[in-house]
N, C-alpha and C positions, 0 to 999 in steps of 0.2 A: 766170552768176549771174542773168541776165535770163530764161533759159529755164525755170527752175523755177517762177516764178509763172505763166508762160503755161501750164505743164502743169496747174496747179490749175484754170485756167479751162476746160480741155478734159475735166475729169472727167465721167463718166457721170452721168445723172440719179439721185438717191437712190432713186427708185422702181424703176429698172432694176437698181440694185445689190441692192435687197431681193429682187427676183424672181430674179435670177441666183444670189444666195447660197442661196436656198431650193432652187433646182434642184440646185445643187452638193451641198448637204447630202443631198438625197434620193438622188443618184447614189452618193455615198460610202457611205451606209448600205447601199445595194443591193450594192455590191461587197465588203462585209465590214468596213468601217472602223467599229469599235465605240466608240472613245473619243470621237467627236463626238456632240453632243446630237441627239436624235431630230428629224426634219424635221417638226415641227408648227408652226403659225403663231405660237404664243406664243414658243417658243425662237428661231425665225427672226427675230422682231421684236427680241428681246434682242440677238442677234448683229448685226443690222443697225444698231441704235442704237449699239452699241460701235464698229462699223466706221466709221460716219459721224462719230463723235466723233474718231476717229483721223485721219480725212481732214481735219478742220478744224484739225489741229495745224500748227505752222510748217513751214518749208521742208523739213527733213530727212524728217519723216514724210510730207509731201506727195510728196516725190520717191519714197519707198518705195511709196506708194499708186499713183503714176503708173506705176512700173515694173511693179507687179502688174497694173494695169489694161491695160498694153500686152501682157503675156503672156497674159492671159485677156480677150479682147475680148468685147464684148456678143454678138457672133455665136456665139463659143464657149460662152458661158453659156447661150445659147438652145439649144445642141445638147449635151446631157449626154454622149452617147457620144463625141463628138470631144474634149470638154474633159477627159475623165476621166484620160488618161495624165499630162499635166503636173500636174494638181491632185492626183492620188493620191500621187505620189512624195514631195513634200515633207511632207504630213501624216503618212504612214505611217512615214517615216524619223525624223521628229522624236520621236514617242512611243516608238519602238523603244528608244532609249537609256534613258528613265526606266523602262520595263518591265523591261529587262535588268538595271538596277541592283539591284532587290530580290533576284533570285537570286544576284547577286555578293555581296551582304551576308549571304546565308544561310550560306555555309561558316563565316565567323567565328562566327556564332551557334551552330553545332554544336559549337564547341570548348568552351564552358563546361560542358556536361553531363559531359564526360570528367573534368575535375578534381573536379566534384561527386560523381561516382561513386566516386572514390578514397577519400574519408574513410570512407564506410560500410564499405569493405573493410578499412580499418585499424581501425575501431571494434570489429568482432567479435573481432579478435585481442587487444585489450586486456582485455575482461572475463574470458576463461577463466583467464589467470594470476591475476587478482584473486580469482576465485571458488574456485579450488582450495585456497588456504590456509584458507578459511573452514571447510570440513568438517574439516580437520585441526585447526583451532583450536577447533572445537566441543567443549566440555569435558563429557564425561559424568561426570567426577569428582564434581562437587557433588551429583549425583543418586544416588550410591551410597556405601556406607560405605567409610571409608578403609582399614580393615584387613581381612585375609582372615578368613573364617569359621573359628572355633576349634573343636577337639573339645570335647565336653561337659565333660570334667574341667578343661580349661584355662579354659573359660568360668566355671565355678563358682569356681575359684581367683581369677580376675580380679575377679569380683563380691565375693568375700570381702575382697580387698585394698581395694576402694573402700568397702566397708562400714566398714572400720576408719578410712579417711580421713574419712568423713562423721561418724563418732562423735567424732572429735577436732576437728571444725570449730567455730570460734568467730567466723567472719566476721560473722555477724549477732549483735551483742552482746545485743540484747533477747531474741532467740529462744534464744540459748545460756544466758541466765540464767533463763528461765522454763520451759524444757522439762524433762520428766522423763528422756527419752531420745530419741535420733534414731529415725526410721522410714525405713529404707533401701529396702526392697522385699521381696517374697516371691513364690516361684513357681518355675517350671521355667526353667533357664538356657538351654534350647534351645526356648523357647516359640514357637509360630507366631503367637500373638496376645499383645500387651501392652495391658493396661488402664491408662491414664495419668490419674491424678486431680490434684487441686489441692494439698491440704495435709492433714496429719493432724489428726484431731479429738481430743477428750478421751480416748476409748477407745483410739485408736491410740497416743496419747502415753503411755498407761499400759502398754500391752502391747508396743509396739514393732513391731506388725504393721499393715500398711495395710488399711483397710476391714474393721474387725471390729465396728463398731457397727450401728445400724439401717440406715444407708446401705450398710454392707458386706453385710448380710444380703440387701438387695434386689439388690446387685450380684451376689451368688452366684446368685440366681435368674435374673438376666439371662444370666450365663455359662452356666448349665445349659440355658437355653432355646436357646443356640447349639450345643447338643450337645457342650459341653466341660465341664471341671471346673476348679476353682481350682488343682488340682495341675498341670494341663496348660498353664495360661497364666501370665503374669507380671504382677504388680500393683505399681504404684509411684505416687509422687506427684511433683508439681513441686517442692514444698518438702519437706525432710527433717525439719523441726521444726514443731511446732504453733504457729501465731500466737496470741498471748494473746487470750482471749475468742472464738476462732474467727473473728477478723477476716480481711478479704481480704489476700492477700499484697501486700507493698509492692514497687515496682520494683527496689529494691536487693536485696531478699531473693531475688527471682526471678533476678536477675543472678548473685548469689553461688552459687545452687544449680544454675545451668544446667550447669556442667562435670560435675556429678555425674550428672544424668539423661542427659546426652549420652554419658557413658562407659558407663552401663548399657545404653543402646540400641545403642551401638557393639559391645558384647560379645555381646548377645543377637541383634541383627540380625533382628528379627521381620518376618514378611510383612505383618502388619497391626498398626496402633496405633490403639486406640480412645481418643480424647480425651474425658474425662468433665468437662464444664463449660467455661466461657468461659476461665478462667485457664490451664487445661491446653492448650486449643487455641491461644490467642494466644501462649503461651509457647513451645510446640513449633514452630508454623508462623511465629512472628514476624509475625503479621498482626492487624489490628484489627477485622474484621467481627464481627457478632453471630453467635450460635449458629444462628439461623434462616437466615442467609445462607450459612453454611458447610455446613449439613446437605445430605444428598441426593446427594452426590458424593464421590469419593475425592480426597484431597490427597496430596502426595508429601513424604516425608521420607527423603532418602538411599536411595530405592528402595523404602521401606516404604509401603504404602497406608494413608493416615490416614483414619479415620472420626471425624467430629465429632458428638457427641450430648450430651444433657443429663446432668447429674450426678445420681446416685441420691438425694442429699439434696434436690434440687429436685423430684424425682418424689414424694418423701414429702409435699411441700407442694402439689403440683399433679399429682394422680393422672391427670388427663385427658391428660397429656403422655406417659404410658407407651406409648401407641400409636405416637407418633413415634419413641421409642427402639427399639421393636420393628421398625419399618420400617428404621431404620438397621442393626440387627443382621441383618435379612433381606438387605439389600444386600450386607453383608459375607459372609454365608453363601453367597449365590449366587456371589460371586467365588471363595470357597474351594472351591466344588463340593459343599458339604454340604446345599444346598437346591436342589431342581429349579428351573430358570429358569421 
């Protein structure tokens, strides 16, 4: 117990320790030890200060310092070549364990990528089964007519049947009380083009034929401009009865007449339907945009290409819009192949 304090009294001078440590660091760096700080005066001073602080600790630390000083004498510190073997072994062996530890931790780190790679493999297997039913469920039905195309004689017989149904209709009480007769439609039962108007006027109510007044005369010129005749096309209206005073059709009236014009189109199955006016377009396509927004492109009704344009009666009041109607007819004629592109 009394020998430990005496060992503290025999410690080398701090200046000698500072010089010896600096020489040892220089030697270790020369032989390839890289984890020690560079042997520059600033870092040597830091190391020396730390070492001197540990020397000043109580007995256990002093005993350690004494044993270290005994193994590395001041003479050995003054000769770097001779002091290298004992000093090299402890420092190199000590960091070897920490350096080897990171590689040992690397194999566990490699394991997570493998589970992560497994979900992507399972994910592609799930979409294909889900995507295959979609094409099967894609329903072309609503875009085509429900019934097969009929021979011309059967078409005419079906149209005559529906004509009788319309003549007996009293769903719209006001129209049934004020009409002279119903106006079903007229034209070819196998027409390639159907001209679809809004409602009969006074002339149509009197004669029972659609578009026979001034607007009808203008429609005839439009049809002939498309290189067709009235006998080659089919002409019909949304309503089959004249509204009193030529007022606009009411929603309930349009709803009541819808089964009739749907049956006519189902029988004829035209390639093209020309909607004349806003009510005809909105009623057929069940959409609310204006004529200007619906013009210039084809719409679809059960596979028929729908052209939206202005009503002939509107053209009688706005002659400058005839050019727009002609553009719509040219669009249809190019699609029909009767007008060069």
